[in-house]
NUKERO-737037 format. One record per residue: z negated, x negated, y negated of N, C-alpha, C, CB in turn; residue in one letter. Coordinates in Angstrom, 1 decimal, m for minus. Glycine has a CB too. Layout:
! residues N
    n_zz    n_xx    n_yy   ca_zz   ca_xx   ca_yy    c_zz    c_xx    c_yy   cb_zz   cb_xx   cb_yy  residu
       Z       X       Y       Z       X       Y       Z       X       Y       Z       X       Y       a
...
***
This chain:
! residues 152
    n_zz    n_xx    n_yy   ca_zz   ca_xx   ca_yy    c_zz    c_xx    c_yy   cb_zz   cb_xx   cb_yy  residu
   m18.1   m23.5    m3.8   m18.1   m24.0    m4.9   m18.6   m22.8    m6.1   m16.8   m24.6    m5.0       m
   m19.6   m23.2    m6.9   m20.0   m22.2    m7.9   m19.8   m22.9    m9.2   m21.5   m21.7    m7.6       k
   m19.1   m22.0   m10.3   m18.9   m22.6   m11.5   m19.5   m21.6   m12.5   m17.4   m22.8   m11.7       i
   m20.4   m22.3   m13.5   m20.9   m21.5   m14.4   m20.3   m22.1   m15.8   m22.4   m21.6   m14.2       e
   m20.0   m21.2   m16.6   m19.5   m21.9   m17.9   m20.0   m21.0   m19.0   m17.7   m22.1   m17.9       i
   m20.6   m21.8   m20.1   m21.0   m21.1   m21.3   m20.7   m21.9   m22.7   m22.6   m20.9   m21.3       s
   m20.8   m21.1   m23.5   m20.5   m21.5   m25.0   m18.9   m21.7   m25.1   m21.5   m23.0   m25.5       f
   m18.1   m21.1   m24.7   m16.8   m21.5   m25.2   m16.6   m20.8   m26.4   m15.7   m21.3   m24.3       f
   m15.7   m21.5   m27.4   m15.3   m20.9   m28.8   m14.1   m21.2   m29.1   m16.1   m21.3   m30.0       r
   m13.4   m20.2   m29.9   m12.2   m20.5   m30.5   m11.1   m20.4   m29.5   m12.2   m21.8   m31.1       n
   m11.1   m19.9   m28.3   m10.2   m19.9   m27.4    m9.0   m19.0   m27.6   m10.9   m19.7   m26.2       l
    m7.9   m19.1   m27.4    m6.8   m18.2   m27.5    m6.4   m17.4   m26.1    m5.7   m19.0   m28.1       m
    m6.5   m18.0   m25.0    m6.1   m17.6   m23.9    m6.9   m18.2   m22.5    m4.7   m17.8   m24.1       t
    m7.0   m17.3   m21.6    m7.6   m17.6   m20.4    m6.7   m17.6   m19.2    m8.6   m16.8   m20.2       f
    m5.3   m17.7   m19.7    m4.1   m17.6   m18.7    m4.2   m18.9   m17.7    m2.6   m17.7   m19.6       k
    m4.1   m18.6   m16.6    m4.1   m19.6   m15.4    m5.3   m20.6   m15.3    m2.9   m20.5   m15.6       d
    m6.3   m19.9   m15.9    m7.5   m21.0   m16.0    m8.2   m21.6   m14.9    m8.5   m20.6   m16.7       m
    m8.4   m20.5   m13.7    m8.7   m21.0   m12.3    m7.7   m20.7   m11.2   m10.0   m20.5   m11.9       f
    m6.3   m20.3   m11.7    m5.3   m20.2   m10.8    m5.4   m21.2    m9.6    m4.1   m20.4   m11.5       k
    m5.1   m20.8    m8.3    m5.2   m21.5    m7.3    m6.2   m22.5    m6.8    m4.4   m22.0    m7.3       g
    m7.0   m22.2    m7.6    m8.6   m22.8    m7.2    m9.2   m22.3    m5.7    m9.7   m22.4    m8.4       s
    m8.9   m22.5    m4.8    m9.2   m21.7    m3.6   m10.7   m22.1    m3.1    m8.0   m22.0    m2.4       n
   m11.3   m23.0    m3.6   m12.8   m23.4    m3.2   m13.6   m22.8    m3.8   m13.3   m24.7    m3.4       k
   m13.5   m22.1    m5.1   m14.5   m21.4    m5.8   m14.8   m20.1    m5.2   m14.1   m21.2    m7.2       i
   m16.0   m19.9    m5.2   m16.7   m18.7    m4.6   m17.1   m17.8    m5.6   m18.0   m19.1    m3.7       k
   m17.9   m18.4    m6.7   m18.6   m17.6    m7.6   m18.2   m18.3    m9.2   m20.2   m17.7    m7.1       n
   m17.9   m17.2   m10.1   m17.7   m17.6   m11.2   m18.6   m16.8   m12.4   m16.3   m17.4   m11.2       v
   m19.3   m17.6   m13.2   m20.2   m16.9   m14.3   m19.8   m17.6   m15.6   m21.9   m17.0   m14.1       t
   m19.4   m16.7   m16.4   m19.0   m16.7   m17.9   m20.1   m16.4   m18.6   m17.9   m15.8   m18.3       l
   m20.8   m17.2   m19.3   m22.2   m16.8   m20.2   m22.0   m17.1   m21.6   m23.6   m17.5   m19.7       k
   m22.2   m16.2   m22.4   m22.2   m16.3   m23.9   m20.9   m16.9   m24.4   m23.3   m17.2   m24.3       d
   m19.9   m16.5   m23.9   m18.5   m16.9   m24.2   m17.9   m16.1   m25.5   m17.7   m16.6   m22.9       v
   m17.5   m16.6   m26.5   m16.9   m15.9   m27.6   m15.5   m15.7   m27.5   m17.1   m16.6   m28.8       e
   m15.2   m14.6   m27.1   m13.8   m14.1   m26.8   m12.9   m13.2   m27.4   m13.8   m13.6   m25.8       t
   m13.2   m13.1   m28.7   m12.5   m12.1   m29.6   m11.0   m12.4   m29.7   m13.2   m12.0   m31.0       d
   m10.8   m13.8   m29.6    m9.4   m14.1   m30.0    m8.6   m14.1   m28.7    m9.2   m15.5   m30.8       a
    m9.0   m14.0   m27.6    m8.4   m14.2   m26.4    m7.5   m13.0   m26.3    m9.5   m14.2   m25.2       i
    m6.3   m13.1   m26.1    m5.4   m11.7   m25.9    m4.7   m11.9   m24.3    m4.0   m11.5   m27.3       s
    m4.8   m12.9   m23.7    m4.1   m13.2   m22.3    m5.1   m13.7   m21.4    m3.0   m14.2   m22.4       d
    m5.2   m13.0   m20.3    m6.1   m13.3   m19.1    m5.1   m13.1   m17.8    m7.5   m12.2   m19.1       t
    m3.8   m13.1   m18.1    m2.8   m13.3   m16.8    m3.2   m14.2   m15.9    m1.3   m13.7   m17.2       s
    m3.0   m14.1   m14.7    m3.3   m15.0   m13.5    m4.6   m16.1   m13.7    m1.9   m15.9   m13.1       s
    m5.3   m15.6   m14.5    m6.7   m16.2   m14.7    m7.5   m16.7   m13.4    m7.5   m15.2   m15.5       m
    m7.5   m15.9   m12.3    m7.8   m16.1   m11.2    m6.8   m16.1    m9.8    m8.7   m15.2   m11.2       f
    m5.6   m15.9   m10.3    m4.8   m15.7    m9.4    m4.8   m16.9    m8.1    m3.6   m15.5   m10.0       e
    m5.0   m16.3    m6.7    m4.8   m17.2    m5.9    m6.1   m17.9    m5.4    m3.8   m18.1    m6.4       g
    m7.1   m17.5    m6.1    m8.5   m17.9    m5.7    m9.1   m17.3    m4.4    m9.5   m17.4    m6.7       c
    m8.6   m17.6    m3.4    m8.8   m16.9    m2.1   m10.1   m16.9    m1.6    m8.0   m17.3    m1.2       t
   m11.0   m17.7    m2.0   m12.3   m17.9    m1.5   m13.3   m17.1    m2.5   m12.6   m19.5    m1.3       s
   m12.8   m16.8    m3.8   m13.6   m16.3    m4.9   m14.1   m14.7    m4.4   m12.7   m16.3    m6.4       l
   m15.4   m14.4    m4.5   m15.9   m13.2    m3.9   m16.9   m12.7    m5.2   m16.6   m13.5    m2.2       n
   m17.0   m13.4    m6.3   m18.2   m12.8    m7.1   m17.7   m13.4    m8.5   m20.0   m13.4    m6.5       d
   m17.4   m12.4    m9.3   m17.1   m13.0   m10.9   m18.2   m12.0   m11.8   m15.2   m12.7   m11.4       i
   m18.7   m13.0   m12.8   m19.7   m12.2   m13.7   m19.6   m12.7   m15.0   m21.2   m12.4   m13.2       k
   m19.3   m11.9   m15.9   m19.1   m12.3   m17.4   m20.5   m11.8   m18.0   m17.8   m11.6   m18.1       f
   m21.4   m12.8   m18.4   m22.7   m12.3   m19.2   m22.6   m12.5   m20.2   m24.0   m12.7   m18.8       d
   m23.0   m11.6   m21.1   m22.9   m11.6   m22.6   m21.7   m12.0   m23.2   m23.8   m12.3   m23.1       n
   m20.7   m11.6   m22.5   m19.3   m12.1   m22.9   m18.5   m10.8   m23.4   m18.5   m12.9   m21.6       t
   m18.0   m10.8   m24.6   m17.3    m9.6   m25.0   m15.7    m9.9   m25.1   m17.8    m9.1   m26.5       s
   m14.9    m9.0   m24.2   m13.8    m9.4   m24.2   m12.9    m8.2   m24.7   m13.5    m9.9   m22.9       i
   m12.2    m8.0   m26.0   m11.9    m6.9   m26.6   m10.5    m6.7   m27.1   m12.7    m6.8   m27.4       s
    m9.9    m8.0   m27.0    m8.3    m8.0   m27.8    m7.3    m8.5   m26.6    m8.3    m9.2   m29.4       n
    m7.5    m8.3   m25.2    m6.6    m8.6   m24.6    m5.5    m7.6   m24.6    m7.0    m8.9   m23.4       i
    m4.3    m8.2   m24.3    m3.1    m7.2   m24.1    m2.3    m7.7   m22.9    m2.0    m7.1   m25.4       t
    m2.7    m8.5   m22.0    m2.0    m8.9   m20.8    m3.1    m9.4   m19.7    m1.0   m10.1   m21.1       n
    m3.3    m8.5   m18.8    m4.2    m8.7   m17.7    m3.3    m8.9   m16.5    m5.2    m7.4   m17.6       t
    m1.9    m9.0   m16.6    m1.3    m9.2   m15.3    m1.6   m10.2   m14.4    m0.1    m9.3   m15.5       s
    m1.6    m9.9   m12.9    m2.0   m10.8   m12.0    m3.2   m11.5   m12.2    m1.1   m11.7   m11.8       k
    m4.3   m10.9   m12.9    m5.5   m11.6   m13.4    m6.4   m11.8   m12.0    m6.3   m10.7   m14.6       m
    m6.3   m11.0   m11.0    m7.0   m11.3    m9.9    m6.2   m11.3    m8.6    m8.0   m10.5    m9.9       f
    m4.9   m11.5    m8.7    m3.7   m11.3    m7.7    m4.1   m12.3    m6.6    m2.2   m11.6    m8.3       k
    m4.1   m12.0    m5.4    m4.2   m12.9    m4.4    m5.6   m13.3    m4.0    m3.5   m14.0    m4.7       g
    m6.6   m12.8    m4.7    m8.3   m12.9    m4.5    m8.8   m12.1    m3.3    m9.3   m12.3    m5.9       c
    m8.3   m12.5    m2.1    m8.3   m11.8    m0.9    m9.9   m11.5    m0.5    m7.3   m12.6     0.2       s
   m10.8   m12.4    m1.0   m12.1   m12.0    m0.5   m13.0   m11.5    m1.9   m12.9   m13.4     0.4       n
   m12.3   m11.3    m3.0   m13.3   m10.6    m4.1   m13.6    m9.3    m3.7   m12.7   m10.6    m5.8       l
   m14.9    m9.1    m3.9   m15.5    m7.9    m3.7   m16.5    m7.4    m5.0   m16.3    m8.1    m2.4       n
   m16.8    m8.4    m5.8   m17.9    m8.0    m6.8   m17.2    m8.7    m8.3   m19.6    m8.8    m6.3       k
   m17.1    m7.4    m9.1   m16.7    m7.9   m10.6   m17.8    m7.3   m11.5   m15.2    m7.4   m11.1       i
   m18.6    m8.2   m12.2   m19.5    m7.6   m13.3   m19.1    m8.2   m14.5   m21.0    m7.7   m13.1       e
   m18.3    m7.5   m15.1   m18.0    m7.7   m16.5   m18.3    m6.6   m17.6   m16.8    m7.9   m16.4       i
   m19.4    m6.7   m18.4   m19.8    m6.1   m19.5   m18.8    m6.4   m20.7   m21.2    m6.5   m19.7       e
   m18.7    m5.1   m21.4   m18.0    m5.1   m22.6   m16.5    m5.8   m22.5   m18.9    m5.7   m23.7       k
   m16.0    m5.2   m21.2   m14.6    m5.6   m21.0   m13.7    m4.3   m21.3   m14.3    m6.2   m19.6       f
   m13.0    m4.7   m22.6   m12.3    m3.4   m23.1   m10.8    m3.9   m22.9   m12.6    m3.0   m24.9       s
   m10.0    m2.9   m22.3    m8.7    m3.0   m22.0    m7.9    m1.9   m22.9    m8.5    m2.9   m20.3       t
    m8.7    m1.4   m23.9    m7.9    m0.6   m24.7    m6.6    m1.1   m25.4    m8.7     0.0   m25.7       d
    m6.2    m2.4   m25.7    m5.3    m3.0   m26.2    m4.2    m3.5   m25.0    m6.0    m3.8   m27.0       k
    m4.6    m3.5   m23.8    m3.6    m4.1   m22.8    m2.3    m3.2   m22.6    m4.4    m4.1   m21.3       v
    m1.1    m4.0   m22.5     0.0    m3.4   m22.3     0.5    m3.6   m21.0     0.9    m3.9   m23.3       k
     0.1    m4.8   m20.4     0.6    m5.2   m19.1    m0.6    m5.6   m18.0     1.6    m6.3   m19.3       d
    m0.5    m4.5   m17.1    m1.7    m4.7   m16.0    m1.0    m4.9   m14.7    m2.7    m3.4   m16.0       m
     0.4    m5.1   m14.7     1.0    m5.3   m13.5     0.4    m6.2   m12.5     2.2    m5.7   m13.8       s
     0.2    m6.1   m11.2    m0.3    m6.9   m10.1    m1.8    m7.4   m10.4     0.7    m8.1    m9.9       q
    m2.5    m6.5   m11.1    m3.8    m7.2   m11.7    m4.7    m7.4   m10.5    m4.6    m6.2   m12.9       m
    m4.5    m6.3    m9.4    m5.5    m6.5    m8.2    m4.6    m6.6    m6.8    m6.7    m5.1    m8.1       f
    m3.3    m6.9    m7.0    m2.4    m7.5    m5.9    m3.0    m8.3    m4.8    m1.3    m8.3    m6.4       d
    m3.1    m7.7    m3.6    m3.7    m8.8    m2.7    m4.9    m8.8    m2.7    m3.4   m10.1    m2.9       g
    m5.8    m8.2    m3.3    m7.2    m8.1    m3.2    m7.7    m7.2    m2.2    m7.8    m7.6    m4.4       c
    m7.4    m7.7    m0.9    m7.7    m6.9     0.2    m9.3    m6.6     0.6    m7.0    m7.6     1.3       s
   m10.2    m7.1     0.1   m11.5    m7.0     0.3   m12.2    m6.0    m1.1   m12.1    m8.7     0.6       s
   m11.5    m5.9    m2.1   m11.9    m5.3    m3.4   m12.1    m4.0    m3.0   m10.9    m5.3    m4.5       f
   m13.2    m3.2    m3.2   m13.4    m1.8    m3.2   m14.2    m1.5    m4.4   m14.0    m1.3    m1.9       d
   m14.4    m2.2    m5.3   m15.2    m1.6    m6.6   m14.6    m0.7    m7.4   m15.5    m2.7    m7.6       n
   m14.6     0.5    m7.0   m14.0     1.5    m7.8   m14.6     1.6    m9.0   m14.1     2.7    m7.1       n
   m15.8     1.5    m9.3   m16.5     1.6   m10.8   m15.9     0.7   m11.7   m18.1     1.3   m10.8       t
   m15.5    m0.6   m11.4   m15.0    m1.4   m12.2   m13.4    m0.9   m12.6   m15.0    m2.8   m11.6       f
   m12.8    m0.4   m11.6   m11.5     0.1   m11.7   m11.5     1.3   m12.7   m11.1     0.5   m10.4       i
   m12.1     2.3   m12.3   m12.1     3.6   m12.9   m12.5     3.4   m14.4   m13.0     4.6   m12.2       e
   m13.2     2.3   m15.0   m13.7     2.2   m16.3   m12.6     1.7   m17.1   m15.0     1.3   m16.5       q
   m11.5     1.2   m16.5   m10.4     0.5   m17.3    m9.6     1.7   m18.1    m9.3    m0.4   m16.1       l
    m9.4     1.1   m19.5    m8.8     2.0   m20.3    m7.2     1.6   m20.3    m9.6     2.2   m21.7       s
    m6.2     2.6   m20.0    m4.9     2.3   m19.7    m4.1     3.0   m20.7    m4.5     2.7   m18.4       t
    m4.7     3.4   m22.0    m4.1     4.1   m23.0    m2.8     3.5   m23.6    m5.0     4.3   m24.0       k
    m2.7     2.3   m23.5    m1.7     1.5   m24.0    m0.8     0.8   m23.2    m2.1     0.8   m24.6       n
    m1.3     0.8   m21.7    m0.4     0.1   m20.8     1.0     0.7   m20.5    m1.1    m0.1   m19.6       v
     1.9    m0.3   m20.6     3.3     0.0   m20.3     3.6    m0.2   m18.8     4.2    m0.8   m21.2       e
     3.1    m1.2   m18.2     3.4    m1.7   m17.0     2.1    m1.7   m16.0     4.0    m3.0   m17.3       s
     2.0    m1.0   m15.0     1.2    m1.2   m13.9     1.7    m1.3   m12.5     0.3    m0.4   m14.1       m
     2.9    m1.8   m12.5     3.6    m1.9   m11.3     2.7    m2.8   m10.3     5.0    m2.5   m11.6       n
     2.6    m2.3    m9.0     1.9    m3.1    m8.0     0.3    m3.5    m8.4     2.9    m4.5    m7.6       e
    m0.1    m2.8    m9.2    m1.6    m3.0    m9.6    m2.6    m3.0    m8.6    m2.1    m2.0   m10.5       i
    m2.5    m2.2    m7.5    m3.1    m1.9    m6.3    m2.6    m2.3    m5.1    m3.3    m0.7    m6.3       f
    m1.5    m2.9    m5.0    m0.8    m3.2    m4.0    m1.7    m4.2    m3.0     0.5    m3.6    m4.6       s
    m1.7    m3.9    m1.6    m2.5    m4.7    m0.7    m3.9    m4.5    m0.8    m2.3    m6.0    m1.0       g
    m4.3    m3.6    m1.7    m5.9    m3.4    m1.6    m6.3    m2.6    m0.6    m6.4    m2.6    m2.8       c
    m6.2    m3.0     0.5    m6.4    m2.3     1.9    m8.0    m1.5     2.0    m6.3    m3.6     3.0       s
    m8.9    m2.3     1.3   m10.3    m1.9     1.6   m10.5    m0.6     0.7   m11.5    m3.2     1.2       k
    m9.8    m0.3    m0.4   m10.1     0.8    m1.2    m9.6     2.1    m0.3    m9.3     0.7    m2.7       i
   m10.7     3.1    m0.3   m10.4     4.2     0.5   m10.1     5.3    m0.3   m11.4     4.5     1.4       t
   m10.7     5.3    m1.6   m10.5     6.3    m2.7   m10.5     5.9    m3.9   m11.4     7.4    m2.7       s
    m9.8     6.6    m4.8    m9.8     5.9    m6.3    m9.7     7.5    m7.2    m8.1     4.7    m6.7       l
   m10.6     7.6    m8.1   m10.3     8.6    m9.1    m9.9     8.0   m10.4   m11.5     9.4    m9.3       d
    m8.5     8.4   m10.4    m7.7     7.8   m11.6    m7.4     9.0   m12.6    m6.2     7.0   m11.2       l
    m8.3     9.9   m12.6    m7.9    11.1   m13.5    m8.3    10.9   m14.9    m8.6    12.4   m13.1       s
    m9.0     9.7   m15.2    m9.0     9.1   m16.8    m8.1     8.1   m17.1   m10.3     8.4   m17.1       k
    m7.1     7.7   m16.1    m6.2     7.0   m16.7    m5.1     7.6   m17.4    m5.7     6.3   m15.8       f
    m4.9     7.2   m18.7    m4.0     7.5   m19.5    m2.6     6.8   m19.4    m4.5     7.5   m20.6       d
    m1.7     7.4   m18.6    m0.5     6.9   m18.6     0.9     7.4   m19.3    m0.3     7.0   m17.4       t
     0.6     8.0   m20.3     1.3     8.5   m21.7     2.3     7.5   m22.2     0.4     8.8   m22.8       s
     1.9     6.3   m22.2     2.9     5.0   m22.5     3.3     4.3   m21.5     2.4     4.1   m23.4       k
     3.1     4.5   m20.2     3.4     3.7   m19.0     4.9     3.9   m18.6     2.4     4.1   m17.7       t
     5.5     2.9   m18.5     7.1     3.0   m18.1     7.3     2.5   m16.6     8.1     2.1   m19.1       k
     6.4     1.5   m15.8     6.6     1.3   m14.9     5.5     1.2   m13.9     7.3     0.4   m15.0       n
     5.5     2.0   m12.9     4.5     2.3   m11.8     4.8     1.9   m10.4     4.2     3.6   m11.8       m
     6.1     1.0   m10.5     6.8     1.0    m9.2     5.7     0.1    m8.1     8.4     0.2    m9.6       s
     5.6     0.6    m6.7     4.8    m0.1    m5.8     3.4    m0.2    m6.2     5.3    m1.3    m5.5       g
     2.9     0.7    m7.1     1.7     0.8    m7.4     0.3     0.8    m6.4     1.8     1.9    m8.0       m
     0.7     1.6    m5.3    m0.3     1.6    m4.2     0.3     1.1    m2.9    m0.8     3.1    m4.0       f
     1.4     0.3    m3.2     2.0    m0.4    m1.9     1.0    m1.1    m0.9     3.0    m1.5    m2.4       k
     0.9    m0.7     0.3     0.1    m1.5     1.2    m1.3    m1.2     1.4     0.2    m2.8     0.8       g
    m1.6    m0.2     0.5    m3.1     0.4     0.6    m3.4     1.0     2.0    m3.3     1.5    m0.5       m
***
């Protein structure tokens, strides 16, 4: 199943938006005004068939919570999100937990972590990742990194 969504306005959250939708393989959000959205937690959690996510001409810049955003997306291997700012995110816990097919290091390495307080189990179960350059990760405010690389 492929889902294409466009022209959402005035949304405050994407929390649980597609959670558990295990028949979805591709999601495209196009021309979505998302400046008010602060929560994308569990947005795609449990979407086991999902392998391609694209945010086209969609700016996400005020998110504070991305926890479990892609958790359990075991077939996910492509994320194309332009204008995805994580500068304000405080919780990235379990963001990619269980994404056993994901190895898009470019997407991961561009994440801003300067305000993140929790990134526990962020890469837990990401068994396809063979290397990560996290030298640009700012962990000066991070308090919880438990299980960060568990099961890799």
